C-alpha positions in Angstrom: -84.6 -139.3 -116.9 -87.1 -141.6 -118.3 -86.8 -140.7 -121.4 -84.0 -138.5 -123.6 -85.7 -135.2 -123.4 -84.8 -135.1 -127.5 -87.0 -138.2 -127.9 -89.8 -137.6 -125.1 -92.7 -139.2 -127.1 -91.1 -142.3 -126.5 -91.5 -142.1 -122.7 -94.4 -144.8 -121.9 -92.1 -146.8 -125.3 -88.7 -146.4 -123.1 -90.7 -147.6 -119.5 -92.1 -150.4 -121.5 -88.4 -151.5 -123.0 -87.1 -151.4 -119.1 -90.1 -153.8 -118.1 -88.9 -155.8 -120.4 -85.0 -156.2 -119.0 -87.3 -156.8 -115.1 -89.5 -159.4 -116.3 -87.4 -162.6 -116.5 -87.9 -166.1 -118.1 -86.7 -169.6 -118.5 -86.3 -172.8 -120.5 -87.9 -175.5 -119.5 -88.3 -179.4 -119.7 -89.9 -179.5 -123.0 -87.3 -176.5 -124.2 -90.0 -173.6 -124.0 -89.7 -170.2 -123.0 -91.6 -169.9 -120.0 -91.7 -167.1 -116.8 -89.0 -167.7 -114.3 -91.4 -168.9 -111.7 -92.7 -171.8 -114.7 -95.9 -170.0 -115.6 -96.7 -170.3 -120.0 -96.5 -166.6 -121.6 -100.2 -165.4 -122.0 -101.8 -167.9 -119.1 -100.8 -168.8 -115.6 -99.8 -166.8 -112.4 -97.7 -163.7 -113.7 -94.2 -163.8 -112.1 -93.3 -160.9 -110.0 -90.1 -158.6 -111.7 -86.6 -158.9 -111.0 -85.2 -155.2 -110.9 -81.9 -155.6 -110.7 -81.9 -159.2 -110.8 -78.4 -159.9 -112.0 -76.8 -156.3 -110.2 -77.3 -157.5 -106.9 -76.4 -161.0 -107.2 -72.9 -159.7 -108.3 -72.4 -157.6 -105.6 -73.4 -159.9 -103.1 -70.8 -162.5 -104.6 -68.1 -159.9 -104.6 -69.2 -157.8 -100.7 -70.8 -160.8 -99.2 -74.2 -159.4 -99.0 -77.8 -160.5 -98.3 -79.7 -160.6 -101.8 -82.9 -158.8 -102.7 -84.4 -161.2 -105.2 -86.5 -164.7 -104.3 -84.9 -166.1 -108.0 -82.9 -169.1 -107.6 -79.6 -168.4 -108.9 -78.5 -172.3 -109.9 -81.1 -171.8 -112.1 -80.3 -170.1 -115.7 -82.7 -166.9 -116.2 -82.5 -164.2 -118.7 -84.3 -161.5 -119.5 -87.4 -161.3 -121.7 -85.6 -158.4 -123.7 -82.6 -161.0 -124.4 -84.2 -164.6 -124.7 -87.2 -163.5 -127.1 -86.0 -160.2 -128.4 -82.3 -160.9 -129.0 -81.7 -158.0 -126.7 -84.0 -155.4 -129.1 -87.2 -153.5 -129.4 -90.2 -154.5 -127.3 -91.2 -150.4 -127.1 -94.8 -152.6 -127.7 -94.0 -155.2 -124.3 -96.9 -154.6 -122.4 -99.5 -154.5 -125.7 -102.6 -156.8 -125.5 -100.9 -159.2 -127.7 -97.6 -159.5 -126.3 -96.9 -162.5 -123.4 -95.8 -158.7 -121.4 -99.8 -157.7 -121.4 -99.8 -159.4 -118.0 -97.2 -156.1 -116.4 -99.5 -154.0 -118.3 -100.5 -152.7 -114.9 -96.9 -151.9 -113.6 -96.3 -149.7 -116.8 -100.0 -147.9 -115.9 -98.4 -147.3 -112.2 -94.9 -146.4 -113.5 -97.0 -143.3 -116.0 -99.4 -142.3 -113.0 -95.9 -141.9 -110.5 -94.6 -139.8 -113.4 -97.0 -138.0 -115.1 -97.2 -134.4 -113.6 -99.7 -133.2 -110.7 -98.6 -129.6 -110.7 -102.1 -127.8 -112.8 -101.5 -124.2 -111.3 -97.5 -123.9 -112.5 -96.8 -122.1 -115.1 -96.9 -123.1 -119.0 -93.0 -122.6 -119.6 -92.1 -123.9 -116.1 -94.6 -127.2 -116.5 -93.0 -127.4 -120.1 -89.3 -127.2 -118.7 -89.4 -129.4 -115.8 -91.9 -132.0 -118.1 -91.8 -134.3 -121.4 -95.2 -134.9 -123.3 -96.1 -138.6 -124.3 -97.5 -139.5 -128.1 -101.2 -140.0 -128.5 -102.1 -138.6 -124.6 -102.9 -135.5 -123.5 -100.8 -135.9 -120.2 -96.9 -134.8 -119.1 -94.7 -136.9 -117.4 -91.8 -135.6 -115.1 -88.4 -135.0 -116.2 -87.1 -136.3 -113.9 -87.5 -139.9 -111.9 -88.8 -139.2 -107.9 -85.5 -140.6 -106.5 -83.2 -138.1 -108.7 -84.5 -135.4 -106.8 -85.1 -137.1 -103.1 -80.9 -137.7 -104.3 -80.4 -133.8 -104.5 -82.6 -133.1 -101.4 -80.3 -135.8 -99.8 -77.3 -134.4 -100.4 -78.1 -130.5 -100.2 -80.7 -130.3 -97.7 -80.7 -133.0 -94.9 -76.8 -133.6 -95.2 -75.7 -130.6 -96.1 -72.7 -132.5 -98.1 -70.3 -130.6 -100.8 -71.2 -132.7 -103.4 -70.9 -132.1 -108.0 -73.2 -133.5 -110.0 -71.6 -134.1 -113.4 -74.2 -135.2 -116.2 -72.9 -137.1 -118.3 -74.6 -138.0 -121.8 -74.3 -139.6 -124.9 -77.0 -137.3 -126.6 -78.2 -134.3 -127.5 -80.0 -133.3 -124.2 -78.2 -131.2 -122.5 -79.5 -127.6 -124.5 -82.8 -129.0 -122.8 -82.1 -129.8 -119.7 -79.9 -126.6 -119.1 -83.5 -124.8 -117.9 -84.3 -127.4 -116.1 -81.4 -126.9 -113.4 -81.9 -123.5 -113.9 -84.9 -123.6 -112.3 -83.7 -125.8 -109.7 -81.1 -123.6 -108.7 -83.8 -120.8 -108.3 -86.1 -123.7 -105.7 -88.3 -123.2 -108.8 -89.4 -127.2 -108.8 -92.2 -128.3 -106.6 -90.3 -131.0 -105.2 -87.4 -129.3 -104.3 -88.5 -125.9 -103.0 -84.9 -124.8 -101.7 -83.1 -122.2 -103.6 -79.4 -122.8 -104.2 -79.9 -126.2 -103.6 -78.1 -126.4 -106.5 -75.5 -124.6 -108.8 -77.0 -122.8 -112.2 -75.2 -124.9 -115.1 -71.7 -123.9 -114.8 -69.6 -125.1 -117.7 -71.5 -127.7 -120.8 -68.9 -129.6 -122.9 -67.3 -132.6 -124.0 -65.1 -136.3 -122.9 -62.8 -137.1 -126.2 -60.3 -140.1 -125.7 -57.0 -138.4 -127.3 -54.4 -141.3 -127.3 -54.8 -144.6 -126.0 -54.5 -143.8 -122.3 -55.7 -139.7 -122.4 -58.6 -138.3 -122.9 -59.3 -134.3 -123.7 -62.3 -132.2 -121.8 -63.8 -129.3 -123.7 -66.4 -127.2 -121.9 -67.3 -123.9 -121.8 -70.1 -121.3 -120.3 -73.8 -122.5 -121.5 -74.6 -119.1 -122.5 -71.3 -118.3 -123.7 -69.4 -120.9 -126.2 -66.4 -118.0 -127.4 -65.3 -118.8 -124.1 -63.8 -122.4 -123.8 -61.1 -124.5 -121.9 -59.5 -127.0 -122.8 -58.0 -129.7 -121.1 -55.6 -131.9 -121.6 -54.7 -135.1 -119.8 -57.2 -137.9 -117.5 -55.2 -136.1 -114.6 -55.6 -132.5 -115.3 -59.2 -134.0 -116.2 -59.8 -135.3 -112.6 -58.4 -131.9 -111.1 -60.9 -129.8 -113.2 -64.0 -131.9 -111.5 -62.2 -132.2 -108.1 -61.5 -128.5 -107.9 -65.0 -127.1 -108.5 -66.8 -125.5 -106.1 -69.9 -127.3 -104.0 -73.3 -128.0 -105.4 -71.8 -127.5 -108.8 -73.6 -128.4 -112.4 -71.6 -130.1 -115.9 -72.6 -131.1 -118.4 -70.7 -132.9 -120.4 -71.2 -135.1 -124.0 -69.3 -138.4 -123.7 -67.8 -139.7 -127.4 -70.7 -142.3 -128.5 -69.1 -142.8 -131.9 -65.7 -143.9 -130.3 -68.0 -146.3 -128.5 -69.5 -147.8 -131.4 -67.0 -148.3 -133.0 -65.5 -151.0 -130.4 -68.5 -152.4 -130.2 -69.9 -151.2 -127.1 -66.8 -152.2 -124.7 -67.0 -150.4 -121.6 -63.2 -149.2 -121.8 -64.5 -146.7 -124.7 -67.5 -145.9 -122.9 -67.5 -142.8 -120.6 -64.8 -142.9 -118.6 -64.9 -142.6 -114.9 -61.2 -140.8 -113.9 -60.7 -142.2 -110.6 -58.0 -141.5 -107.6 -58.2 -144.2 -104.9 -56.3 -141.8 -102.6 -58.0 -138.7 -103.0 -60.4 -137.2 -100.6 -63.1 -136.7 -103.4 -65.1 -140.1 -104.6 -66.8 -140.6 -108.1 -69.7 -142.7 -109.0 -71.2 -143.2 -111.8 -75.2 -143.8 -111.9 -76.2 -145.2 -115.2 -79.3 -147.5 -116.4 -76.5 -149.4 -118.9 -74.1 -150.4 -116.2 -74.3 -154.2 -116.8 -72.8 -157.3 -116.3 -71.7 -157.8 -119.7 -67.9 -157.5 -119.4 -68.3 -156.7 -123.5 -71.2 -154.6 -123.6 -71.7 -151.8 -120.3 -71.8 -148.1 -120.7 -68.5 -147.3 -118.4 -65.4 -148.3 -117.4 -62.8 -147.1 -114.2 -60.0 -145.8 -115.5 -57.9 -145.8 -112.3 -54.2 -144.0 -110.9 -51.2 -145.8 -111.8 -49.7 -146.0 -108.3 -46.4 -145.2 -109.5 -47.1 -142.9 -111.8 -49.4 -139.6 -111.3 -50.0 -138.5 -114.7 -50.9 -142.5 -116.3 -54.2 -143.6 -115.9 -55.2 -147.2 -116.6 -59.1 -148.7 -117.7 -60.1 -151.7 -115.6 -61.8 -154.2 -118.3 -64.7 -155.5 -116.7 -63.7 -159.1 -117.4 -60.9 -159.3 -115.0 -61.4 -159.2 -110.9 -60.6 -155.7 -110.6 -62.6 -154.4 -112.6 -65.5 -156.1 -111.7 -65.1 -155.2 -108.1 -65.7 -151.9 -109.5 -69.4 -152.4 -110.1 -71.6 -151.7 -107.3 -68.8 -149.1 -105.9 -68.2 -146.4 -108.4 -69.8 -147.5 -111.5 -73.9 -147.9 -110.0 -76.7 -148.9 -112.2 -79.8 -146.4 -112.6 -82.2 -148.9 -112.7 -85.4 -146.6 -113.9 -87.8 -148.9 -112.4 -86.7 -148.7 -108.4 -85.7 -144.8 -109.4 -89.4 -144.1 -110.1 -91.3 -146.7 -107.8 -88.5 -145.9 -105.0 -87.8 -141.8 -104.4 -84.9 -143.4 -101.8 -83.7 -146.0 -104.5 -80.6 -143.7 -105.3 -80.1 -142.1 -101.7 -79.8 -146.2 -100.6 -77.6 -146.7 -103.7 -74.9 -144.1 -102.7 -75.2 -145.3 -99.5 -74.0 -148.5 -100.0 -71.7 -147.5 -102.6 -69.8 -145.0 -100.3 -69.4 -148.6 -97.8 -68.3 -150.7 -100.5 -65.7 -148.0 -102.0 -63.5 -148.2 -99.1 -63.3 -152.2 -99.2 -62.6 -151.4 -102.7 -59.7 -148.9 -102.2 -58.4 -151.9 -99.5 -58.9 -154.7 -101.8 -56.8 -152.7 -104.6 -54.2 -151.4 -102.6 -54.0 -155.3 -101.3 -53.6 -156.3 -104.3 -51.0 -154.1 -106.6 -54.2 -153.9 -109.0 -53.0 -151.0 -110.7 
């Protein structure tokens, strides 16, 4: 989604913040911060944005793939938000007084793509599938184009078995359940395919219990009195793997636990992985970062000798870094809006890397 539905008035702000992460800067010979191509702020040539610069560079180094960017890797560069705003703010990045004003057209393009273009749909369906924009009469699509394309690819084009598990730190689940119900009925204009997914079957929460275990508490969306409690990582993974194909589950992860551990990925959204299983698990998230101490998720790998034990792979280890681009996939907001095949392409590449990861892990006996 381009923004949290609970904070839907911030669509423009969220896009500004994201653009500031795609605009890279360097320090010139005089110690001044300039754009990565050497152009000074407010004047000179506007440099191209570099979506997923660190992400693709990291993957190229691990999997010997060709780079997709045009920036010299030998030059130390930093995204605008971190270099200039120390990792905060930037919701005004493209305002006239800001250096990012040179990218204002990029912001307008993103909003034009996201603008809801189906005026003939009834008011309630429109409300469910859109987000309002503050001080603007337009409404923006609730889902980025590449997410809808991914569902169509899996369900219609490939007819594959898959399960969607929506993972969130927010309070948006009650808001998006109706949207997935309508998609299941074939009522989204871009997904007019009834049964491309099933209506959401479970909602709930996932939290850490002890050092190496988690608890999953779930119930049907319309019946919170019918609660199932699933204890232990192996049992939780078995629950997800045994769901009917095209199921949709919505899970709140433990934000406070992640925050209390200074954003350490090991305490963020756990991805429980059994490399010997026929099921492959992938997490798309825009906060999959290269910083091993500030990212949103980590892989918990099943122990080779104890099927009940899962061990987290910190991202400052070789094994942990290898999970980025295989299990942990960066859902770059810019690309997911401008390229409707962004998630499909990312998944296809990740499936190939997944096989390589599995071979490496078994060879190294890393888990």
